[in-house]
Every structure is written in C-alpha cells, then in structure tokens.
N, C-alpha and C positions, 0 to 999 in steps of 0.2 A: 756411854749409854746410847750408842748408835742403834737406830731402829726402834727406840722406845717411845718416840713421839714427844719426849720432854723438850726438845728444841723448839717445838711449835708453841709451847705454853709460855705465858708471861714469866719474867724472871722472878717475880714474887708470888707465883701461883701457890695456893695452899698445899697442893700435892707435892710440889718440890720442897716446900718448907718441911712437911712431914717426913719426907725422905731424908732431908738434911739433918733433921733432929734425930732420926733413928741412927744415921751414920755416926753422928757425934756421940751418941750414947753407947753404941755397940762396937765402935772401931777406934783406931788411933789416927785417923786421917785428919788433916788440918782443915780449917774453915776455908782457907784459900783453895785447897784442892777441891773441896765440895763446890765452891763457887764456880770454879773453872769447869768441872765435869758436868754439873747440872745446868750450866749456862745461866747463873743467877747474878751475874755482875761481880761486884767487889766483895772481899771478905767482910768488910765493915757492914755492907748492906745485908749480907747473910746473917751476921751476928745480930743485927737489929731485928730482923724478921724472926729469928729463933727466939730471941728474948720475948718479943711480943706473943709468939705462939705459946711459949711455956707459961706465960702469965694469963693466957686465955683472952688476949686482946685481938686475936685474929679469928674471923668467923670460919 
C-alpha cells in the first residue's frame, strides 16, 4: 500500500481496521498478511481489533 498514507496512521486506526475487515470478508488473505501489509502489528492484535469492530466496540 505504498503511497496510500496508511504507514503514517496508528496501527489500530479505525480506517485500517475497516480495510482489514473488508479484506477478510472479500478475500482469502490471512490475518498475518493483512497485519504486515497495513502495518498493524501482529496477527493477534489485528484479530482483537476486528472482533471489537464487528461487535461495535470501536468508535
């Protein structure tokens, strides 16, 4: 995602979480791949953020 500005955002940024959620729903990429490509830390952290996002626990 070079040139998209995602690297400047926090690893748990809501925009990144929304992108990660869409990638998980619409593609077969792994959470580890998403974490690495979006600069979101570990796969476990991404899973936790996605869970909270789906449950409406993120603003």
